[in-house]
Residue, then its C-alpha position, 0 to 999 in steps of 0.5 A: m534644209d532639215i535642221s536635224q541633219t548633223s555634223l561632227l565636232n571632235h571626230r578625232t576621238q572615240r566620243p565625237v559630238s554630233l551637232t544638229k545644223m541649228g542649235f539653241g543658245g541659252a543666253p536669252l533664257g538667263n533674262l538677257y536685257r529683259k525678264v523671260s517668264e518660266e512658261d516662255a522659257q520652257a516653251s522655247l526649249q520644248a519648241a526647239f526639241d520638237a523642231g529637231i534641234r538637239y544641240f543646247d548651249t548655256a553658261p553660268q554667266y547667263g542669268l547667274g545660273r538661271s539659264e542652266m537651271r531652266f535647261a535642267q527642267g527641259i533636259k528632264r523632259f527630253g532625256r539627257d541622252a537625247i541631246q548634246l549639251s555645252t556649258k562654260i567655265g571662267r566665271l564662278l558664281v559666289d553667294c553675296e549681299p544684295q548690293e554685290v550682285t553682278p548681273e552684267a546684262f541680265v535682269d531678275v537674277p539670283q543673289k550671286r556675284i561673278v568671280f573670274d577664275y581660269s585656274y585648275d581649281g576654278v575650272m573644276r569648281s565651275y564644272e561641278a557647279s554647272k552640273a549641279r544646276l543642270d542636274v546632269e552627270q556630264a556635259d558634252i562640250l566645255l568651253v572657256h568663256d570670254v577670254c577675248a579682248f572684247s569681253q575682258g576690256s583690253q588686249e592686255a587683260s585678254d592676254a592675262r586671262v589666257r596666261e592664267l588658263f595655261d599657267q595656273g592649270g585651267y587648260r590642264a583641267l580641261s584636258e584631264l576631263r576630256a581624257a577621262g571621258d567626263i566631257a567629249a570636247i573642249g574649246a572656247g566661247v568668245n567674241e573674237w576669232q583672234v583669241c581662238e587662233k592664239l589658243l590653237g597655238l597653245g593647246d589642243f582644242d576641238g572647237f570654238l563657239l564664235a559669236g558674230r565674227y563670221t557673218l554676211l558682214e564680216q569674213e576677216a576670219l577667212d584670212s588665217f583662222l578658218p583655214l587653220c580650223e580646216a587644216r586642224d579639223v577644228g569645228i566652229i559653233l557659230g553664234g551671233p549670225y545677225n551681228s547683234g541685230i542688224l542682219a535681222t532688222g536691216a538698216i533701220e534707225g537704231a539698228k544694233y551692230n556689235y552690241a552698239p548703234a551701227p555706224e554709217d558705213i555698216l548701215e550702208r553695207v547692209r542696205k546694199i546686201e538688203a537690195v540684193c536679197a530683195a531682188h531675189n525675194v529673200p529676207l535678209i535675215a534668212a540669208a544671214l542665217q544660212f550664209v554661215l553654214g556655207h563654210p565647211a568648218v561651221k558645224t552649227v549655227v546658234p541664233g537666240a530665241v525667247s519664245a516658241k514663236e521665235v524658235e519656230a521663226n528661226v526654223a522656218l528661216m533655215q528651211r527657206p529656199i535661197p537661189h544660188g543667184l543671190w549668193s553669186d550676186l553678193r559675191g559679184e558686187g563685192l559684198i561678200r569675199p570672193e573666197a567665202p564658201l557659198p551655201s549652194e556649194q556645200g550641197s548637191d543641187g542648191s535647191d534649198g541653199g545647199l544646206a541639207 
């Protein structure tokens, strides 16, 4: 598969966003869980660009601005017009005392604390600050970040953030920015499809960055959300294709699922998927990465990388030929849902998984 092949997000307007089949996610470059050197960060960005990746996603949360600032250096080399760029709103970064820094899962961060704000003023201030850190005049996609129950801690808290977005003008700010051409598309970046479906019932969104909720392990989004996306021409940017790790590592001891140690039922299901992959001489991680692009609503997949070597490995996995028989065997053994679109069904001959 040629990862530089593009699909369109928000082609209902005069300014569609063309996304390469693989994107580059900026969370690791914010020093997620461990420090990444500046040299490795820039080498990762350059390797992605050199491989043909043209969609880059980041957020203020990622290293309290560090990821966006690192992106700025890469964008200077690439040229702003050469890429499609998304960032997010919802977290304002405020100067603070050292003891008040709120790094969340990031290390070696600037001296900032996070203030959640989904109001009109919060959206505008966040976007202006992101543009300054990125050193750009505009982004292509602006996403509402982490209004899901997983990130907010409860369904009640999630509902409150969604109300804040609509009642205090955050959605109006996004709509005005899109109407004025300051951004091309709006959406949300979250860990749950249910809140995406709720947002679609409240506003006109172009797409969603959905992390980990449509994978080889999870296809519940097929019940209602993904059909709704198809019907309304809403695109999915698929993050977390490995479900936090287990679809990359396999069912090893300590394997992570949904950011925690995988329970036994998940480990057993992964073992069965691994067995089918092994029978076709296909690495589990390659099947996991390519599977998600079988769905027509999924426009791009965004795996993580912290080095040029990891970027190159991801590209190689996307280009690895996968026989149709693997997908049909997974379906036949009940390991993927019968209605899940298969990658080989999306192409002309299935010779490379049908993704090109």
